[in-house]
C-alpha positions as CSV (number, residue, x, y, z in Angstrom):
1,M,-21.8,60.1,-8.9
2,N,-19.0,62.5,-8.8
3,E,-15.7,62.4,-6.7
4,L,-17.3,64.6,-4.3
5,D,-20.1,62.2,-3.8
6,E,-17.8,59.4,-3.3
7,L,-15.7,61.2,-0.8
8,Q,-18.7,62.1,1.3
9,G,-19.5,58.2,1.5
10,L,-16.3,57.5,3.3
11,R,-15.6,57.4,7.2
12,A,-16.8,60.9,8.9
13,D,-15.6,59.9,12.4
14,A,-11.7,60.1,11.8
15,P,-9.9,62.4,13.9
16,L,-8.8,65.6,12.3
17,P,-5.6,67.6,12.5
18,D,-6.0,71.3,13.4
19,A,-8.0,73.4,11.2
20,D,-5.2,75.9,10.3
21,R,-3.0,73.1,8.9
22,L,-5.6,71.8,6.9
23,A,-7.1,75.0,5.5
24,A,-5.2,75.2,2.4
25,P,-5.2,71.6,1.2
26,R,-8.9,71.4,2.1
27,T,-9.7,74.7,-0.1
28,R,-7.5,73.1,-3.1
29,L,-9.5,69.8,-2.8
30,T,-12.7,71.0,-2.6
31,A,-12.5,73.2,-5.3
32,T,-10.8,70.6,-7.5
33,L,-13.7,68.2,-6.8
34,R,-16.6,70.8,-7.3
35,H,-14.9,72.0,-10.8
36,Q,-14.8,68.6,-12.5
37,T,-18.2,68.0,-14.3
38,R,-17.2,64.5,-15.4
39,P,-15.2,62.2,-13.1
40,E,-12.1,60.8,-14.3
41,R,-12.6,56.9,-15.1
42,A,-9.0,55.5,-14.7
43,A,-8.8,52.2,-16.7
44,L,-7.9,49.2,-14.2
45,P,-5.7,46.7,-15.7
46,R,-6.0,43.0,-14.4
47,R,-4.0,43.4,-11.2
48,R,-1.5,40.5,-10.2
49,M,-0.5,40.6,-6.4
50,I,2.9,41.5,-5.2
51,L,4.7,43.1,-2.7
52,V,4.9,44.2,1.1
53,G,5.7,46.9,3.4
54,A,5.4,48.5,6.9
55,A,3.0,50.4,9.1
56,T,1.8,53.8,7.9
57,A,-1.3,56.0,8.2
58,G,-3.1,57.7,5.4
59,A,-6.2,60.2,5.1
60,L,-8.8,59.8,2.8
61,A,-11.1,59.5,5.7
62,V,-9.9,62.9,6.9
63,T,-10.7,64.2,3.4
64,A,-14.1,62.8,3.5
65,Q,-14.8,64.4,6.8
66,I,-13.6,67.8,5.5
67,V,-15.8,67.7,2.7
68,V,-18.8,66.5,4.7
69,T,-18.3,69.4,7.2
70,G,-18.2,72.1,4.5
71,P,-20.8,74.9,4.7
72,E,-22.4,74.0,1.5
73,D,-22.8,70.2,2.2
74,S,-26.1,69.1,3.9
75,T,-26.6,65.6,2.9
76,R,-24.2,62.4,2.8
77,A,-24.2,60.1,-0.4
78,S,-23.2,56.4,-0.1
79,A,-19.8,55.6,-1.6
80,P,-20.1,53.9,-4.8
81,K,-18.8,50.1,-4.7
82,G,-15.9,49.0,-6.7
83,P,-12.4,50.7,-7.6
84,R,-12.7,54.4,-8.6
85,A,-9.6,56.7,-9.3
86,L,-9.6,60.4,-8.2
87,S,-7.8,63.0,-10.5
88,A,-4.5,64.1,-10.1
89,G,-5.5,67.2,-8.1
90,A,-7.8,65.5,-5.7
91,S,-5.0,62.7,-5.3
92,A,-2.4,65.4,-4.5
93,D,-4.5,67.0,-1.9
94,A,-5.8,63.8,-0.3
95,L,-2.0,62.7,0.0
96,E,-1.1,65.9,1.8
97,L,-4.2,65.6,4.0
98,A,-2.7,62.1,4.8
99,A,0.9,63.5,5.5
100,T,-0.6,66.0,7.8
101,T,-2.4,63.5,9.8
102,V,0.4,60.8,10.3
103,E,3.0,63.3,11.2
104,K,1.0,64.0,14.6
105,H,1.0,60.5,15.5
106,A,3.3,59.4,18.7
107,S,6.1,57.0,17.9
108,T,8.5,55.2,20.6
109,E,11.4,52.8,19.7
110,P,11.1,49.3,21.3
111,G,13.5,48.3,23.9
112,P,16.6,46.3,23.0
113,K,15.2,43.2,24.6
114,Q,11.9,43.5,22.6
115,W,11.0,41.6,19.4
116,V,9.6,43.1,16.1
117,Y,6.9,40.6,14.8
118,E,5.9,40.5,11.3
119,K,3.6,38.0,9.4
120,S,3.7,37.9,5.5
121,T,2.0,36.0,2.7
122,V,3.8,35.3,-0.5
123,F,2.0,34.2,-3.5
124,V,3.3,31.5,-5.5
125,G,1.7,30.5,-8.7
126,G,-1.6,32.1,-7.2
127,K,-1.4,30.3,-4.1
128,P,-1.0,32.0,-0.8
129,Q,2.2,30.8,1.6
130,S,2.5,32.4,5.1
131,S,5.1,32.9,7.3
132,E,6.0,34.8,10.5
133,E,9.2,36.2,11.7
134,W,10.6,37.8,15.2
135,T,13.6,40.0,15.1
136,R,15.2,41.0,18.4
137,W,15.7,44.8,18.4
138,D,19.3,44.6,19.3
139,G,20.1,42.3,16.8
140,T,20.9,39.3,19.0
141,G,17.8,37.0,18.3
142,H,15.7,35.8,15.4
143,A,12.6,33.3,15.2
144,N,10.8,31.6,12.2
145,L,7.7,29.8,11.9
146,P,7.6,27.8,10.0
147,G,11.1,26.8,10.5
148,I,14.1,26.7,8.0
149,P,15.0,23.3,7.1
150,P,19.0,22.6,8.1
151,A,21.4,21.5,5.5
152,G,21.9,17.9,5.0
153,D,19.7,15.5,7.3
154,V,16.2,16.7,7.7
155,S,14.8,13.7,9.8
156,G,13.2,15.0,12.7
157,F,12.9,18.5,11.5
158,D,9.4,19.7,12.4
159,P,8.2,23.0,10.3
160,D,5.7,23.8,12.8
161,E,8.0,24.1,15.6
162,L,9.1,27.8,16.3
163,Q,12.9,27.7,15.1
164,V,14.8,30.5,17.4
165,W,18.4,31.6,17.1
166,Y,20.6,33.8,19.5
167,G,24.2,35.1,18.9
168,P,26.4,37.9,18.7
169,N,24.9,41.4,17.9
170,Q,24.3,41.1,14.0
171,E,24.6,45.0,13.7
172,E,28.3,44.6,14.5
173,R,28.8,41.7,12.3
174,R,27.3,43.4,9.6
175,K,29.7,46.3,10.0
176,K,32.7,44.2,10.1
177,E,32.1,42.2,7.3
178,G,31.3,45.3,5.2
179,Y,27.4,44.5,4.6
180,D,25.0,47.3,3.3
181,D,22.0,46.0,4.7
182,R,20.8,47.3,8.1
183,S,19.1,45.5,11.0
184,Q,15.4,46.7,12.2
185,R,17.1,49.1,14.7
186,Q,19.6,50.5,12.4
187,F,16.8,51.3,9.8
188,Y,14.6,52.8,12.2
189,R,17.4,55.1,13.6
190,F,18.5,56.0,10.0
191,L,14.7,56.9,9.1
192,A,14.4,58.8,12.2
193,T,17.3,61.1,10.9
194,L,15.4,62.1,7.5
195,P,13.8,65.2,7.2
196,S,10.1,65.1,6.6
197,D,10.1,67.3,3.3
198,P,10.1,64.6,0.2
199,G,12.9,66.4,-1.5
200,R,15.5,66.5,1.3
201,M,14.2,63.2,2.4
202,T,15.0,61.6,-0.8
203,Q,18.3,63.6,-1.5
204,R,19.4,62.2,1.9
205,I,18.7,58.6,1.0
206,R,20.5,58.8,-2.1
207,Q,23.4,60.1,-0.2
208,E,23.3,57.4,2.2
209,H,23.0,54.6,-0.5
210,A,20.2,53.2,1.1
211,I,19.1,51.7,-2.3
212,D,21.5,50.9,-5.2
213,S,21.4,53.6,-8.3
214,I,20.1,52.1,-11.6
215,K,21.6,53.7,-14.8
216,G,18.6,55.5,-16.7
217,E,16.1,55.5,-14.0
218,T,14.3,58.9,-13.9
219,R,13.8,60.8,-10.5
220,A,10.0,59.5,-10.3
221,Q,11.0,55.8,-10.9
222,R,13.7,56.0,-8.3
223,D,11.3,57.7,-5.7
224,W,8.6,55.1,-6.3
225,R,11.5,52.3,-5.8
226,E,12.7,54.0,-2.5
227,I,9.0,54.1,-1.1
228,D,8.7,50.4,-2.0
229,V,12.2,49.7,0.0
230,L,11.3,51.8,2.8
231,Y,8.0,50.0,3.5
232,R,9.7,47.0,4.1
233,S,10.7,48.4,7.3
234,V,8.2,47.0,10.0
235,L,8.5,50.3,11.8
236,I,8.7,53.7,10.2
237,P,8.9,57.1,12.5
238,P,5.9,59.2,11.9
239,K,7.5,62.1,10.0
240,V,9.1,59.8,7.7
241,Q,5.5,58.3,6.9
242,A,4.2,62.1,6.4
243,G,7.5,62.4,4.0
244,L,6.4,59.4,2.2
245,F,3.1,60.4,1.4
246,R,4.4,63.8,0.2
247,T,6.7,62.2,-2.0
248,L,4.0,60.1,-3.5
249,A,1.9,63.2,-4.1
250,K,5.0,64.7,-6.2
251,I,5.5,61.7,-8.5
252,P,4.0,62.3,-11.9
253,G,0.9,60.0,-12.7
254,A,0.6,58.7,-9.1
255,R,-3.1,58.4,-8.6
256,V,-5.3,57.7,-5.2
257,T,-8.3,55.1,-5.7
258,T,-10.7,54.3,-3.6
259,G,-12.8,50.8,-3.5
260,V,-9.7,48.3,-3.8
261,K,-8.8,45.1,-2.6
262,D,-5.1,44.4,-1.2
263,P,-3.4,41.1,-2.0
264,L,-5.3,39.3,0.9
265,G,-8.6,40.5,-0.3
266,R,-8.8,43.2,2.4
267,A,-10.9,46.4,1.8
268,A,-8.0,49.1,1.0
269,I,-7.3,52.6,-0.6
270,G,-4.9,52.4,-3.1
271,V,-1.9,54.8,-4.6
272,S,-0.7,53.7,-7.7
273,V,1.1,54.6,-10.9
274,T,1.7,52.8,-14.4
275,Y,4.9,52.1,-16.7
276,A,3.8,51.8,-20.1
277,D,7.4,50.8,-20.9
278,Q,9.7,48.6,-18.9
279,T,11.8,50.6,-16.5
280,P,15.5,50.3,-15.9
281,S,14.6,48.6,-12.8
282,G,12.7,46.0,-14.7
283,W,9.1,47.2,-13.6
284,Q,6.6,47.5,-16.0
285,G,2.6,48.2,-15.8
286,K,0.5,49.2,-12.9
287,Q,2.4,49.4,-9.5
288,E,0.1,50.0,-6.5
289,I,0.7,50.5,-2.8
290,F,-2.3,49.7,-0.5
291,F,-3.7,51.4,3.1
292,D,-6.2,50.1,5.3
293,P,-9.3,52.5,4.8
294,D,-10.1,52.5,8.7
295,S,-6.6,52.5,10.3
296,Y,-4.8,53.5,7.2
297,A,-1.8,51.3,7.8
298,Y,0.4,49.8,4.9
299,L,-1.0,46.6,3.7
300,G,1.0,45.5,0.7
301,Q,1.7,46.2,-2.8
302,T,1.1,44.8,-6.6
303,R,2.9,45.0,-9.6
304,D,1.7,43.8,-13.3
305,D,5.1,42.5,-14.1
306,G,4.1,39.6,-11.8
307,Q,7.6,39.4,-10.3
308,M,6.5,38.7,-6.9
309,V,3.0,38.4,-4.9
310,S,3.0,39.5,-1.1
311,A,1.2,41.3,1.4
312,R,2.0,42.1,5.2
313,A,-1.0,40.2,7.3
314,A,0.2,41.4,10.9
315,W,2.9,43.3,12.6
316,G,4.0,44.8,15.9
317,V,6.0,44.8,18.7
318,V,6.2,41.8,21.4
319,D,8.1,40.8,24.4
320,R,9.2,37.2,23.3
321,P,9.6,35.2,20.3
322,G,6.3,33.1,19.5
323,A,4.2,35.9,21.0
324,R,1.8,37.9,18.7
325,P,0.6,41.2,18.9
């Protein structure tokens, strides 16, 4: 079973971008797969589950559709079970096809009175702990479930009761008090100004100090860390999603893997890098980002260093706190 056989077994009903835009990466990907007489068998170290992020879209299904519909392909083979890493060339072209697909998606900024919903699961000692969070888009409201215990006397506190806070615009407070962190709305609008080209996008992020610099960190390590931070935003404009895929494709050692599971055990497609030595940021081992194989939404991340374990279980935009998409 080679990589071409594997890709033929993935979804073939995903919508395609226009043929002209996909012609070059399609040709490269097909040529790469057909010239590999022995598929790459990446070592898969024992994974420990880690971190979460925001919605995005991928394109291995697009890759599969292109390969299946090629003039020399008349049959489809079943995709093998279990994790399987693609080669460097196939991974890069698959990520470019993903970028070409997601940048065509429509995007609408929520209204000021709408709420961004996120359900996340954190693993502590291997045990999952889930929480839900609602953030009003204009920065004047926030809600949690379970609620956060108050300081002091906690008699009568019910963690299962939705805890809702309303107050002054927190964007203004952050600005006056000199905080660097941004609200969901501020971060979305910042992302919307970024160019989709990966080089110019990451350069702009550094200029705006979206993440702190770490002495001794390489460009590739910083790019991976930037992607990690960007995915913590629940909503990401499509052109930035495309830029993230293209940035991943340019990171040395980045590989696309099919047949993996995300931190919640859901079927996923993975993109990973592996650090043999500890990086200046303290990361070591395999770092993997997961995407849903059907909708290609961002699902979560894992790190072999075991610093944190979490996943995004659900997200969306709703009209009131307590509502779910």
